[in-house]
C-alpha positions as CSV (number, residue, x, y, z in Angstrom):
1,X,197.3,79.3,-140.8
2,X,193.7,78.8,-139.9
3,X,190.9,77.5,-142.0
4,X,189.7,81.1,-142.4
5,X,193.0,82.2,-144.0
6,X,193.1,79.7,-146.9
7,X,192.6,81.5,-150.2
8,X,190.4,80.2,-153.0
9,X,189.4,81.6,-156.3
10,X,186.0,83.0,-157.4
11,X,185.0,82.4,-161.0
12,X,185.7,86.1,-161.8
13,X,189.4,85.4,-161.0
14,X,189.5,87.2,-157.7
15,X,190.6,85.4,-154.5
16,X,188.8,85.2,-151.2
17,X,188.8,83.3,-148.0
18,X,186.3,82.0,-145.4
19,X,187.2,85.0,-143.2
20,X,184.2,87.1,-144.3
21,X,182.1,84.2,-143.0
22,X,183.9,83.7,-139.7
23,X,180.7,84.3,-137.6
24,X,178.5,82.4,-140.0
25,X,177.5,78.8,-140.8
26,X,179.0,77.8,-144.1
27,X,178.2,74.6,-146.0
28,X,181.1,73.8,-148.3
29,X,180.2,71.3,-151.0
30,X,182.2,69.8,-153.8
31,X,179.7,69.9,-156.6
32,X,179.5,68.5,-160.2
33,X,177.1,69.2,-163.0
34,X,176.9,65.7,-164.5
35,X,176.4,63.4,-161.5
36,X,173.5,61.4,-160.2
37,X,173.6,63.6,-157.1
38,X,173.5,66.9,-159.1
39,X,169.8,67.4,-158.2
40,X,171.1,68.2,-154.7
41,X,171.8,71.7,-156.1
42,X,168.0,72.3,-155.8
43,X,168.0,71.6,-152.1
44,X,171.3,73.5,-151.5
45,X,169.6,76.5,-153.1
46,X,166.5,76.0,-150.9
47,X,168.8,76.0,-147.8
48,X,170.5,79.1,-149.1
49,X,167.3,81.0,-149.5
50,X,165.9,79.9,-146.2
51,X,168.8,80.7,-144.0
52,X,170.9,83.3,-145.8
53,X,169.4,86.3,-143.9
54,X,170.4,84.6,-140.6
55,X,174.1,84.2,-141.4
56,X,174.3,81.0,-143.5
57,X,175.8,80.4,-146.9
58,X,176.5,77.5,-149.2
59,X,179.8,77.6,-151.1
60,X,180.0,75.3,-154.1
61,X,183.4,74.1,-155.3
62,X,183.1,72.4,-158.7
63,X,185.5,69.5,-159.1
64,X,186.2,67.2,-162.0
65,X,188.0,64.6,-160.0
66,X,185.3,62.1,-160.6
67,X,185.0,63.1,-164.3
68,X,181.5,64.6,-164.0
69,X,182.0,68.3,-164.2
70,X,181.8,70.6,-167.2
71,X,185.0,71.8,-168.9
72,X,185.1,75.5,-167.8
73,X,184.0,77.7,-165.0
74,X,181.8,79.6,-167.4
75,X,179.9,76.5,-168.4
76,X,179.5,75.5,-164.8
77,X,178.2,79.0,-163.9
78,X,175.7,78.9,-166.7
79,X,174.5,75.4,-165.8
80,X,174.0,76.3,-162.2
81,X,172.1,79.5,-163.0
82,X,169.9,78.2,-165.8
83,X,169.2,74.7,-164.5
84,X,168.9,75.2,-160.7
85,X,168.6,79.0,-160.3
86,X,171.6,78.9,-158.0
87,X,172.3,82.2,-156.1
88,X,174.9,80.9,-153.6
89,X,178.6,81.4,-154.6
90,X,179.9,78.7,-156.9
91,X,183.7,79.1,-156.9
92,X,186.4,78.2,-159.5
93,X,187.0,74.5,-160.1
94,X,189.4,72.7,-157.6
95,X,190.9,69.4,-156.9
96,X,189.6,67.8,-153.7
97,X,191.9,64.8,-153.5
98,X,195.5,63.9,-154.3
99,X,198.8,65.7,-154.3
100,X,197.2,68.8,-155.8
101,X,194.1,68.9,-153.6
102,X,193.1,72.5,-152.8
103,X,194.4,73.4,-149.3
104,X,190.9,74.1,-148.0
105,X,189.8,70.6,-148.8
106,X,193.1,69.2,-147.3
107,X,192.1,70.8,-144.0
108,X,188.4,69.9,-144.2
109,X,189.1,66.3,-145.0
110,X,190.8,65.9,-141.6
111,X,187.3,65.8,-140.0
112,X,185.6,62.5,-139.9
113,X,181.9,62.1,-140.6
114,X,179.4,60.4,-138.3
115,X,180.5,57.0,-139.7
116,X,184.2,57.8,-138.9
117,X,185.3,58.4,-142.5
118,X,188.0,61.0,-142.8
119,X,190.5,61.6,-145.5
120,X,189.6,61.3,-149.2
121,X,186.4,62.9,-150.5
122,X,184.5,59.8,-151.7
123,X,182.3,61.4,-154.3
124,X,180.7,64.6,-155.5
125,X,178.5,66.5,-153.0
126,X,180.4,65.6,-149.9
127,X,179.4,68.3,-147.4
128,X,181.4,70.1,-144.8
129,X,179.6,72.5,-142.4
130,X,182.0,75.1,-141.0
131,X,180.6,76.5,-137.8
132,X,181.4,79.9,-136.2
133,X,184.8,79.5,-134.7
134,X,186.0,77.0,-137.2
135,X,184.5,73.7,-136.0
136,X,183.8,71.4,-139.0
137,X,181.1,68.7,-139.4
138,X,181.3,66.3,-142.3
139,X,178.5,64.6,-144.2
140,X,178.6,61.9,-146.8
141,X,177.6,62.7,-150.4
142,X,174.4,60.6,-150.0
143,X,173.3,62.7,-147.1
144,X,170.8,65.1,-148.7
145,X,171.3,68.8,-147.8
146,X,168.0,69.0,-146.0
147,X,168.6,65.9,-143.9
148,X,167.8,66.5,-140.2
149,X,171.4,65.8,-139.3
150,X,172.5,68.8,-141.3
151,X,169.6,71.1,-140.7
152,X,169.7,70.6,-136.9
153,X,173.3,71.7,-136.8
154,X,172.6,74.7,-139.1
155,X,169.7,75.8,-137.0
156,X,171.6,75.2,-133.7
157,X,174.3,77.6,-134.7
158,X,172.4,80.4,-136.3
159,X,170.9,83.4,-134.3
160,X,167.2,83.1,-133.8
């Protein structure tokens, strides 16, 4: 099974995969509403608006593994919309670590970041760029979404 075949749930209860984004650049982020890094939503949305028409999308996966997410998908959706004007897909809550980690994150976590860290997601807002063809690049939670290290990879893999 490839990364593109792993199913995940939307907040409306339907299931999807990364397959519709196979030829796009996708930034997968484990997000949380009550974290010191939550303001990164603003920059994630700016990236979404800047590059969406060129084949880029952000996918936000709320997770309460660090005890900083709201209690329901509905509350998360409302928070994202009213606080940050989020237009990118925010999916149903998942676990990113442990025995019950979502299979998508199990696969993504195999990729080390620039510092060599692979395995467990360290904190909210860890970022995984999935490039056309399935190559993954990983970035630490503290790396802001518009950091040159991320933006240069996005721009380098999008059509002009």
